[in-house]
ChimeraX commands (.cxc) that place a marker at each C-alpha (Angstrom):
marker #1 position 0.00,0.00,0.00 radius 0.5
marker #1 position 2.87,2.38,0.82 radius 0.5
marker #1 position 4.44,1.73,-2.55 radius 0.5
marker #1 position 1.15,2.52,-4.27 radius 0.5
marker #1 position 0.88,5.80,-2.34 radius 0.5
marker #1 position 4.39,6.82,-3.40 radius 0.5
marker #1 position 3.58,6.09,-7.04 radius 0.5
marker #1 position 0.40,8.16,-6.83 radius 0.5
marker #1 position 2.34,11.04,-5.23 radius 0.5
marker #1 position 5.04,11.00,-7.91 radius 0.5
marker #1 position 2.42,10.89,-10.65 radius 0.5
marker #1 position 0.67,13.87,-9.14 radius 0.5
marker #1 position 3.95,15.81,-9.09 radius 0.5
marker #1 position 4.35,15.16,-12.80 radius 0.5
marker #1 position 0.81,16.28,-13.55 radius 0.5
marker #1 position 0.92,19.34,-11.30 radius 0.5
marker #1 position 4.39,20.91,-11.53 radius 0.5
marker #1 position 5.70,23.33,-8.92 radius 0.5
marker #1 position 4.49,26.92,-9.09 radius 0.5
marker #1 position 7.55,28.33,-10.79 radius 0.5
marker #1 position 7.15,25.96,-13.73 radius 0.5
marker #1 position 3.82,27.61,-14.50 radius 0.5
marker #1 position 5.28,31.13,-14.66 radius 0.5
marker #1 position 4.80,31.80,-18.36 radius 0.5
marker #1 position 6.07,35.06,-19.82 radius 0.5
marker #1 position 5.35,36.76,-23.09 radius 0.5
marker #1 position 8.69,38.07,-24.34 radius 0.5
marker #1 position 9.60,40.94,-26.69 radius 0.5
marker #1 position 13.40,41.13,-26.60 radius 0.5
marker #1 position 15.36,43.52,-28.87 radius 0.5
marker #1 position 19.05,43.11,-29.59 radius 0.5
marker #1 position 19.57,46.88,-29.08 radius 0.5
marker #1 position 17.86,48.33,-26.02 radius 0.5
marker #1 position 19.07,51.94,-26.60 radius 0.5
marker #1 position 19.20,53.53,-30.05 radius 0.5
marker #1 position 21.84,56.10,-31.02 radius 0.5
marker #1 position 23.46,57.38,-34.20 radius 0.5
marker #1 position 25.82,54.39,-34.33 radius 0.5
marker #1 position 23.04,51.81,-33.83 radius 0.5
marker #1 position 19.86,52.82,-35.62 radius 0.5
marker #1 position 18.32,49.36,-36.06 radius 0.5
marker #1 position 17.15,46.57,-33.81 radius 0.5
marker #1 position 15.89,43.03,-34.25 radius 0.5
marker #1 position 13.06,42.05,-31.89 radius 0.5
marker #1 position 12.34,38.45,-30.94 radius 0.5
marker #1 position 8.81,37.57,-29.82 radius 0.5
marker #1 position 8.17,34.40,-27.84 radius 0.5
marker #1 position 6.21,32.73,-25.05 radius 0.5
marker #1 position 8.59,31.09,-22.62 radius 0.5
marker #1 position 9.93,30.34,-19.17 radius 0.5
marker #1 position 12.80,32.86,-19.37 radius 0.5
marker #1 position 14.99,31.73,-16.49 radius 0.5
marker #1 position 14.75,28.02,-17.32 radius 0.5
marker #1 position 15.05,28.59,-21.08 radius 0.5
marker #1 position 12.00,26.45,-21.75 radius 0.5
marker #1 position 10.02,27.63,-24.74 radius 0.5
marker #1 position 6.47,27.10,-25.93 radius 0.5
marker #1 position 5.11,27.49,-29.43 radius 0.5
marker #1 position 3.86,31.01,-30.05 radius 0.5
marker #1 position 1.16,31.20,-32.71 radius 0.5
marker #1 position 1.29,34.24,-34.95 radius 0.5
marker #1 position 0.44,37.16,-32.65 radius 0.5
marker #1 position -2.94,38.83,-33.00 radius 0.5
marker #1 position -1.26,42.23,-32.91 radius 0.5
marker #1 position 2.26,43.65,-32.92 radius 0.5
marker #1 position 2.56,47.43,-32.75 radius 0.5
marker #1 position 4.85,50.31,-31.86 radius 0.5
marker #1 position 3.58,53.50,-30.22 radius 0.5
marker #1 position 5.61,56.72,-30.29 radius 0.5
marker #1 position 4.51,60.31,-29.72 radius 0.5
marker #1 position 0.90,59.15,-29.36 radius 0.5
marker #1 position 0.83,57.39,-32.74 radius 0.5
marker #1 position 0.50,53.60,-33.03 radius 0.5
marker #1 position 1.82,51.74,-36.08 radius 0.5
marker #1 position 0.88,48.17,-37.04 radius 0.5
marker #1 position 4.00,45.98,-37.39 radius 0.5
marker #1 position 2.28,42.61,-37.77 radius 0.5
marker #1 position 3.29,42.25,-41.42 radius 0.5
marker #1 position 6.98,42.57,-40.46 radius 0.5
marker #1 position 7.00,39.35,-38.42 radius 0.5
marker #1 position 8.90,36.34,-39.68 radius 0.5
marker #1 position 8.85,32.88,-38.05 radius 0.5
marker #1 position 11.95,31.92,-36.09 radius 0.5
marker #1 position 13.02,29.14,-33.73 radius 0.5
marker #1 position 13.48,30.34,-30.15 radius 0.5
marker #1 position 14.29,27.98,-27.29 radius 0.5
marker #1 position 13.58,25.18,-29.76 radius 0.5
marker #1 position 10.01,26.38,-30.24 radius 0.5
marker #1 position 8.14,28.61,-32.65 radius 0.5
marker #1 position 8.69,32.32,-32.18 radius 0.5
marker #1 position 8.72,35.43,-34.35 radius 0.5
marker #1 position 11.21,38.10,-35.29 radius 0.5
marker #1 position 10.95,41.63,-36.65 radius 0.5
marker #1 position 13.41,44.31,-37.70 radius 0.5
marker #1 position 12.83,48.00,-37.02 radius 0.5
marker #1 position 14.73,51.07,-38.16 radius 0.5
marker #1 position 14.54,54.22,-36.05 radius 0.5
marker #1 position 14.50,57.49,-37.98 radius 0.5
marker #1 position 13.66,60.12,-35.36 radius 0.5
marker #1 position 13.93,60.71,-31.61 radius 0.5
marker #1 position 11.21,59.24,-29.41 radius 0.5
marker #1 position 10.19,56.73,-26.79 radius 0.5
marker #1 position 9.11,53.63,-28.71 radius 0.5
marker #1 position 6.71,51.26,-26.95 radius 0.5
marker #1 position 6.61,47.87,-28.70 radius 0.5
marker #1 position 3.60,45.73,-27.80 radius 0.5
marker #1 position 2.65,42.15,-28.62 radius 0.5
marker #1 position -0.90,40.88,-28.17 radius 0.5
marker #1 position -0.73,37.12,-28.69 radius 0.5
marker #1 position -3.33,34.74,-29.99 radius 0.5
marker #1 position -4.86,33.25,-26.80 radius 0.5
marker #1 position -2.77,30.31,-25.55 radius 0.5
marker #1 position -4.72,27.35,-24.16 radius 0.5
marker #1 position -2.96,25.93,-21.07 radius 0.5
marker #1 position -4.50,22.56,-20.14 radius 0.5
marker #1 position -2.46,22.30,-16.91 radius 0.5
marker #1 position -4.22,25.43,-15.62 radius 0.5
marker #1 position -7.53,24.84,-17.43 radius 0.5
marker #1 position -7.59,28.35,-18.90 radius 0.5
marker #1 position -6.48,30.52,-21.79 radius 0.5
marker #1 position -3.58,32.96,-21.39 radius 0.5
marker #1 position -3.22,36.37,-23.03 radius 0.5
marker #1 position -0.07,38.32,-22.15 radius 0.5
marker #1 position -0.01,41.92,-23.35 radius 0.5
marker #1 position 3.77,42.25,-23.57 radius 0.5
marker #1 position 5.54,45.61,-23.74 radius 0.5
marker #1 position 9.16,46.69,-24.21 radius 0.5
marker #1 position 10.19,50.36,-24.27 radius 0.5
marker #1 position 13.16,51.56,-26.34 radius 0.5
marker #1 position 14.48,55.16,-26.30 radius 0.5
marker #1 position 15.95,56.62,-29.49 radius 0.5
marker #1 position 18.44,59.41,-30.11 radius 0.5
marker #1 position 18.41,60.86,-26.61 radius 0.5
marker #1 position 14.66,61.38,-26.16 radius 0.5
marker #1 position 13.61,61.07,-22.51 radius 0.5
marker #1 position 9.90,61.98,-22.40 radius 0.5
marker #1 position 6.80,59.82,-22.46 radius 0.5
marker #1 position 8.09,56.55,-21.00 radius 0.5
marker #1 position 5.54,56.76,-18.15 radius 0.5
marker #1 position 2.48,57.28,-20.35 radius 0.5
marker #1 position -0.01,54.37,-20.54 radius 0.5
marker #1 position -0.92,53.37,-24.08 radius 0.5
marker #1 position -4.41,52.06,-23.31 radius 0.5
marker #1 position -3.88,48.30,-23.28 radius 0.5
marker #1 position -6.54,46.13,-21.59 radius 0.5
marker #1 position -3.90,45.61,-18.90 radius 0.5
marker #1 position -0.38,47.03,-18.65 radius 0.5
marker #1 position 2.46,47.90,-16.31 radius 0.5
marker #1 position 3.34,51.59,-16.36 radius 0.5
marker #1 position 6.95,52.21,-15.26 radius 0.5
marker #1 position 7.55,54.68,-12.45 radius 0.5
marker #1 position 11.31,54.31,-12.79 radius 0.5
marker #1 position 12.60,55.28,-16.22 radius 0.5
marker #1 position 12.84,51.82,-17.84 radius 0.5
marker #1 position 16.17,52.40,-19.60 radius 0.5
marker #1 position 19.59,53.81,-18.75 radius 0.5
marker #1 position 19.65,51.86,-15.47 radius 0.5
marker #1 position 22.38,49.93,-13.71 radius 0.5
marker #1 position 22.23,46.54,-12.03 radius 0.5
marker #1 position 21.09,46.99,-8.44 radius 0.5
marker #1 position 18.55,49.69,-9.29 radius 0.5
marker #1 position 15.08,49.29,-7.79 radius 0.5
marker #1 position 12.34,49.17,-10.40 radius 0.5
marker #1 position 8.89,50.61,-9.63 radius 0.5
marker #1 position 5.77,50.12,-11.70 radius 0.5
marker #1 position 2.01,50.47,-11.51 radius 0.5
marker #1 position -0.38,47.70,-12.59 radius 0.5
marker #1 position -3.41,48.85,-14.56 radius 0.5
marker #1 position -6.47,46.85,-15.61 radius 0.5
marker #1 position -8.92,48.67,-17.89 radius 0.5
marker #1 position -6.95,51.81,-17.10 radius 0.5
marker #1 position -7.42,51.57,-13.33 radius 0.5
marker #1 position -4.85,50.60,-10.66 radius 0.5
marker #1 position -5.08,47.01,-9.38 radius 0.5
marker #1 position -4.86,47.04,-5.58 radius 0.5
marker #1 position -2.77,44.19,-4.21 radius 0.5
marker #1 position -1.80,42.90,-7.66 radius 0.5
marker #1 position 0.60,39.96,-7.59 radius 0.5
marker #1 position 3.59,40.47,-9.87 radius 0.5
marker #1 position 5.80,37.59,-11.02 radius 0.5
marker #1 position 9.37,38.49,-11.93 radius 0.5
marker #1 position 11.97,36.50,-13.85 radius 0.5
marker #1 position 15.45,37.11,-15.19 radius 0.5
marker #1 position 16.08,36.11,-18.79 radius 0.5
marker #1 position 18.81,33.57,-18.20 radius 0.5
marker #1 position 20.24,33.86,-21.69 radius 0.5
marker #1 position 22.18,30.79,-22.86 radius 0.5
marker #1 position 21.06,29.10,-19.62 radius 0.5
marker #1 position 24.28,30.06,-17.84 radius 0.5
marker #1 position 22.84,30.36,-14.32 radius 0.5
marker #1 position 21.39,27.77,-11.95 radius 0.5
marker #1 position 18.77,28.70,-9.38 radius 0.5
marker #1 position 19.33,28.01,-5.68 radius 0.5
marker #1 position 15.91,26.32,-5.47 radius 0.5
marker #1 position 12.61,26.14,-7.32 radius 0.5
marker #1 position 11.45,29.17,-5.34 radius 0.5
marker #1 position 14.29,31.28,-6.74 radius 0.5
marker #1 position 13.25,30.84,-10.37 radius 0.5
marker #1 position 10.29,33.21,-10.17 radius 0.5
marker #1 position 10.34,36.13,-7.75 radius 0.5
marker #1 position 6.97,37.41,-6.49 radius 0.5
marker #1 position 5.99,40.82,-5.10 radius 0.5
marker #1 position 2.63,42.32,-4.13 radius 0.5
marker #1 position 1.49,45.77,-5.21 radius 0.5
marker #1 position 0.05,48.27,-2.75 radius 0.5
marker #1 position -3.48,49.71,-2.76 radius 0.5
marker #1 position -2.57,51.88,-5.75 radius 0.5
marker #1 position -1.21,48.97,-7.78 radius 0.5
marker #1 position 2.38,50.13,-7.25 radius 0.5
marker #1 position 5.17,47.61,-6.70 radius 0.5
marker #1 position 8.95,47.75,-6.24 radius 0.5
marker #1 position 11.71,45.26,-6.96 radius 0.5
marker #1 position 15.50,45.55,-6.86 radius 0.5
marker #1 position 17.17,43.79,-9.82 radius 0.5
marker #1 position 20.37,42.02,-8.68 radius 0.5
marker #1 position 21.70,41.02,-12.12 radius 0.5
marker #1 position 22.50,42.87,-15.31 radius 0.5
marker #1 position 20.36,41.88,-18.29 radius 0.5
marker #1 position 16.68,41.55,-19.15 radius 0.5
marker #1 position 14.05,41.37,-16.39 radius 0.5
marker #1 position 10.40,40.53,-17.02 radius 0.5
marker #1 position 7.51,41.66,-14.83 radius 0.5
marker #1 position 4.13,39.94,-15.22 radius 0.5
marker #1 position 1.00,41.07,-13.36 radius 0.5
marker #1 position -1.74,38.48,-13.74 radius 0.5
marker #1 position -5.47,39.05,-13.41 radius 0.5
marker #1 position -8.61,37.14,-14.34 radius 0.5
marker #1 position -10.58,38.49,-17.30 radius 0.5
marker #1 position -14.27,39.29,-16.96 radius 0.5
marker #1 position -15.01,37.05,-19.95 radius 0.5
marker #1 position -14.39,33.46,-20.99 radius 0.5
marker #1 position -13.01,31.78,-24.11 radius 0.5
marker #1 position -13.74,28.34,-25.46 radius 0.5
marker #1 position -11.15,25.60,-25.00 radius 0.5
marker #1 position -10.27,23.15,-27.83 radius 0.5
marker #1 position -13.31,21.05,-26.84 radius 0.5
marker #1 position -15.64,24.02,-27.15 radius 0.5
marker #1 position -16.21,24.60,-23.42 radius 0.5
marker #1 position -16.20,28.10,-21.90 radius 0.5
marker #1 position -13.10,28.57,-19.71 radius 0.5
marker #1 position -11.48,31.36,-17.71 radius 0.5
marker #1 position -8.91,33.71,-19.22 radius 0.5
marker #1 position -5.70,34.91,-17.55 radius 0.5
marker #1 position -4.72,38.42,-18.58 radius 0.5
marker #1 position -1.06,39.26,-18.14 radius 0.5
marker #1 position 0.43,42.75,-18.13 radius 0.5
marker #1 position 4.07,42.07,-19.02 radius 0.5
marker #1 position 6.92,44.59,-19.16 radius 0.5
marker #1 position 10.58,43.91,-19.98 radius 0.5
marker #1 position 13.41,46.21,-18.90 radius 0.5
marker #1 position 17.18,46.02,-19.31 radius 0.5
marker #1 position 19.80,46.82,-16.66 radius 0.5
marker #1 position 23.41,47.47,-17.60 radius 0.5
marker #1 position 26.56,46.49,-15.76 radius 0.5
marker #1 position 28.09,49.18,-13.54 radius 0.5
marker #1 position 30.52,51.46,-15.42 radius 0.5
marker #1 position 34.22,50.79,-15.21 radius 0.5
marker #1 position 36.41,53.19,-13.24 radius 0.5
marker #1 position 38.52,55.60,-15.27 radius 0.5
marker #1 position 42.19,54.77,-15.42 radius 0.5
marker link #1:1,2 radius 0.2
marker link #1:2,3 radius 0.2
marker link #1:3,4 radius 0.2
marker link #1:4,5 radius 0.2
marker link #1:5,6 radius 0.2
marker link #1:6,7 radius 0.2
marker link #1:7,8 radius 0.2
marker link #1:8,9 radius 0.2
marker link #1:9,10 radius 0.2
marker link #1:10,11 radius 0.2
marker link #1:11,12 radius 0.2
marker link #1:12,13 radius 0.2
marker link #1:13,14 radius 0.2
marker link #1:14,15 radius 0.2
marker link #1:15,16 radius 0.2
marker link #1:16,17 radius 0.2
marker link #1:17,18 radius 0.2
marker link #1:18,19 radius 0.2
marker link #1:19,20 radius 0.2
marker link #1:20,21 radius 0.2
marker link #1:21,22 radius 0.2
marker link #1:22,23 radius 0.2
marker link #1:23,24 radius 0.2
marker link #1:24,25 radius 0.2
marker link #1:25,26 radius 0.2
marker link #1:26,27 radius 0.2
marker link #1:27,28 radius 0.2
marker link #1:28,29 radius 0.2
marker link #1:29,30 radius 0.2
marker link #1:30,31 radius 0.2
marker link #1:31,32 radius 0.2
marker link #1:32,33 radius 0.2
marker link #1:33,34 radius 0.2
marker link #1:34,35 radius 0.2
marker link #1:35,36 radius 0.2
marker link #1:36,37 radius 0.2
marker link #1:37,38 radius 0.2
marker link #1:38,39 radius 0.2
marker link #1:39,40 radius 0.2
marker link #1:40,41 radius 0.2
marker link #1:41,42 radius 0.2
marker link #1:42,43 radius 0.2
marker link #1:43,44 radius 0.2
marker link #1:44,45 radius 0.2
marker link #1:45,46 radius 0.2
marker link #1:46,47 radius 0.2
marker link #1:47,48 radius 0.2
marker link #1:48,49 radius 0.2
marker link #1:49,50 radius 0.2
marker link #1:50,51 radius 0.2
marker link #1:51,52 radius 0.2
marker link #1:52,53 radius 0.2
marker link #1:53,54 radius 0.2
marker link #1:54,55 radius 0.2
marker link #1:55,56 radius 0.2
marker link #1:56,57 radius 0.2
marker link #1:57,58 radius 0.2
marker link #1:58,59 radius 0.2
marker link #1:59,60 radius 0.2
marker link #1:60,61 radius 0.2
marker link #1:61,62 radius 0.2
marker link #1:62,63 radius 0.2
marker link #1:63,64 radius 0.2
marker link #1:64,65 radius 0.2
marker link #1:65,66 radius 0.2
marker link #1:66,67 radius 0.2
marker link #1:67,68 radius 0.2
marker link #1:68,69 radius 0.2
marker link #1:69,70 radius 0.2
marker link #1:70,71 radius 0.2
marker link #1:71,72 radius 0.2
marker link #1:72,73 radius 0.2
marker link #1:73,74 radius 0.2
marker link #1:74,75 radius 0.2
marker link #1:75,76 radius 0.2
marker link #1:76,77 radius 0.2
marker link #1:77,78 radius 0.2
marker link #1:78,79 radius 0.2
marker link #1:79,80 radius 0.2
marker link #1:80,81 radius 0.2
marker link #1:81,82 radius 0.2
marker link #1:82,83 radius 0.2
marker link #1:83,84 radius 0.2
marker link #1:84,85 radius 0.2
marker link #1:85,86 radius 0.2
marker link #1:86,87 radius 0.2
marker link #1:87,88 radius 0.2
marker link #1:88,89 radius 0.2
marker link #1:89,90 radius 0.2
marker link #1:90,91 radius 0.2
marker link #1:91,92 radius 0.2
marker link #1:92,93 radius 0.2
marker link #1:93,94 radius 0.2
marker link #1:94,95 radius 0.2
marker link #1:95,96 radius 0.2
marker link #1:96,97 radius 0.2
marker link #1:97,98 radius 0.2
marker link #1:98,99 radius 0.2
marker link #1:99,100 radius 0.2
marker link #1:100,101 radius 0.2
marker link #1:101,102 radius 0.2
marker link #1:102,103 radius 0.2
marker link #1:103,104 radius 0.2
marker link #1:104,105 radius 0.2
marker link #1:105,106 radius 0.2
marker link #1:106,107 radius 0.2
marker link #1:107,108 radius 0.2
marker link #1:108,109 radius 0.2
marker link #1:109,110 radius 0.2
marker link #1:110,111 radius 0.2
marker link #1:111,112 radius 0.2
marker link #1:112,113 radius 0.2
marker link #1:113,114 radius 0.2
marker link #1:114,115 radius 0.2
marker link #1:115,116 radius 0.2
marker link #1:116,117 radius 0.2
marker link #1:117,118 radius 0.2
marker link #1:118,119 radius 0.2
marker link #1:119,120 radius 0.2
marker link #1:120,121 radius 0.2
marker link #1:121,122 radius 0.2
marker link #1:122,123 radius 0.2
marker link #1:123,124 radius 0.2
marker link #1:124,125 radius 0.2
marker link #1:125,126 radius 0.2
marker link #1:126,127 radius 0.2
marker link #1:127,128 radius 0.2
marker link #1:128,129 radius 0.2
marker link #1:129,130 radius 0.2
marker link #1:130,131 radius 0.2
marker link #1:131,132 radius 0.2
marker link #1:132,133 radius 0.2
marker link #1:133,134 radius 0.2
marker link #1:134,135 radius 0.2
marker link #1:135,136 radius 0.2
marker link #1:136,137 radius 0.2
marker link #1:137,138 radius 0.2
marker link #1:138,139 radius 0.2
marker link #1:139,140 radius 0.2
marker link #1:140,141 radius 0.2
marker link #1:141,142 radius 0.2
marker link #1:142,143 radius 0.2
marker link #1:143,144 radius 0.2
marker link #1:144,145 radius 0.2
marker link #1:145,146 radius 0.2
marker link #1:146,147 radius 0.2
marker link #1:147,148 radius 0.2
marker link #1:148,149 radius 0.2
marker link #1:149,150 radius 0.2
marker link #1:150,151 radius 0.2
marker link #1:151,152 radius 0.2
marker link #1:152,153 radius 0.2
marker link #1:153,154 radius 0.2
marker link #1:154,155 radius 0.2
marker link #1:155,156 radius 0.2
marker link #1:156,157 radius 0.2
marker link #1:157,158 radius 0.2
marker link #1:158,159 radius 0.2
marker link #1:159,160 radius 0.2
marker link #1:160,161 radius 0.2
marker link #1:161,162 radius 0.2
marker link #1:162,163 radius 0.2
marker link #1:163,164 radius 0.2
marker link #1:164,165 radius 0.2
marker link #1:165,166 radius 0.2
marker link #1:166,167 radius 0.2
marker link #1:167,168 radius 0.2
marker link #1:168,169 radius 0.2
marker link #1:169,170 radius 0.2
marker link #1:170,171 radius 0.2
marker link #1:171,172 radius 0.2
marker link #1:172,173 radius 0.2
marker link #1:173,174 radius 0.2
marker link #1:174,175 radius 0.2
marker link #1:175,176 radius 0.2
marker link #1:176,177 radius 0.2
marker link #1:177,178 radius 0.2
marker link #1:178,179 radius 0.2
marker link #1:179,180 radius 0.2
marker link #1:180,181 radius 0.2
marker link #1:181,182 radius 0.2
marker link #1:182,183 radius 0.2
marker link #1:183,184 radius 0.2
marker link #1:184,185 radius 0.2
marker link #1:185,186 radius 0.2
marker link #1:186,187 radius 0.2
marker link #1:187,188 radius 0.2
marker link #1:188,189 radius 0.2
marker link #1:189,190 radius 0.2
marker link #1:190,191 radius 0.2
marker link #1:191,192 radius 0.2
marker link #1:192,193 radius 0.2
marker link #1:193,194 radius 0.2
marker link #1:194,195 radius 0.2
marker link #1:195,196 radius 0.2
marker link #1:196,197 radius 0.2
marker link #1:197,198 radius 0.2
marker link #1:198,199 radius 0.2
marker link #1:199,200 radius 0.2
marker link #1:200,201 radius 0.2
marker link #1:201,202 radius 0.2
marker link #1:202,203 radius 0.2
marker link #1:203,204 radius 0.2
marker link #1:204,205 radius 0.2
marker link #1:205,206 radius 0.2
marker link #1:206,207 radius 0.2
marker link #1:207,208 radius 0.2
marker link #1:208,209 radius 0.2
marker link #1:209,210 radius 0.2
marker link #1:210,211 radius 0.2
marker link #1:211,212 radius 0.2
marker link #1:212,213 radius 0.2
marker link #1:213,214 radius 0.2
marker link #1:214,215 radius 0.2
marker link #1:215,216 radius 0.2
marker link #1:216,217 radius 0.2
marker link #1:217,218 radius 0.2
marker link #1:218,219 radius 0.2
marker link #1:219,220 radius 0.2
marker link #1:220,221 radius 0.2
marker link #1:221,222 radius 0.2
marker link #1:222,223 radius 0.2
marker link #1:223,224 radius 0.2
marker link #1:224,225 radius 0.2
marker link #1:225,226 radius 0.2
marker link #1:226,227 radius 0.2
marker link #1:227,228 radius 0.2
marker link #1:228,229 radius 0.2
marker link #1:229,230 radius 0.2
marker link #1:230,231 radius 0.2
marker link #1:231,232 radius 0.2
marker link #1:232,233 radius 0.2
marker link #1:233,234 radius 0.2
marker link #1:234,235 radius 0.2
marker link #1:235,236 radius 0.2
marker link #1:236,237 radius 0.2
marker link #1:237,238 radius 0.2
marker link #1:238,239 radius 0.2
marker link #1:239,240 radius 0.2
marker link #1:240,241 radius 0.2
marker link #1:241,242 radius 0.2
marker link #1:242,243 radius 0.2
marker link #1:243,244 radius 0.2
marker link #1:244,245 radius 0.2
marker link #1:245,246 radius 0.2
marker link #1:246,247 radius 0.2
marker link #1:247,248 radius 0.2
marker link #1:248,249 radius 0.2
marker link #1:249,250 radius 0.2
marker link #1:250,251 radius 0.2
marker link #1:251,252 radius 0.2
marker link #1:252,253 radius 0.2
marker link #1:253,254 radius 0.2
marker link #1:254,255 radius 0.2
marker link #1:255,256 radius 0.2
marker link #1:256,257 radius 0.2
marker link #1:257,258 radius 0.2
marker link #1:258,259 radius 0.2
marker link #1:259,260 radius 0.2
view
């Protein structure tokens, strides 16, 4: 009987993985996070992944891919090309910057059905890139169904800086929002101390504002998850809940070297 109980327990662990394994992140990662006269182009990779563990999932062609600058939104969906990312289907786009501005790139994915959680997932994923010295407008919401608005300028930061953001749902702050945070462990070079260390978690205050100090240089993703007030049908045609994710990616640079 004991042996049977152990088998049942192990089977349940396989069917219901630990919490961190369920921390999905939409990703919009450019290869240039600051644009200047020497670097006027960037390639952006779009994916749906577990960024610290480097475990990818197939990302269907996004429903929308846009860039917003100076209050104007441009459709970039036709620029996407399929690419393999973390051994799964992702997408890539190239963008050339021609004038100063704060460029907010946003991916709205096709809803992703997650059988392990019995719901569909939609992560509105945003990455903000400054161009040619412009420094205004990075804290302006762009009207997504849900989004994280940075309260710390989301570029030109060093490792060890504390990031602050506000979670909005339908344009209103989400009191007590839970925000999952992961480091993009590029090339899978780092090993976590435990399962708990893979995904960091912080709670927002009554105004939807949260803070987190980033201890490593590189890309950090912040995902605030809320339940939608509507359902979508699963592959069997049954109405199921929808998880809405407000995802923001920021980059932190290494500390500058001392002058010799």
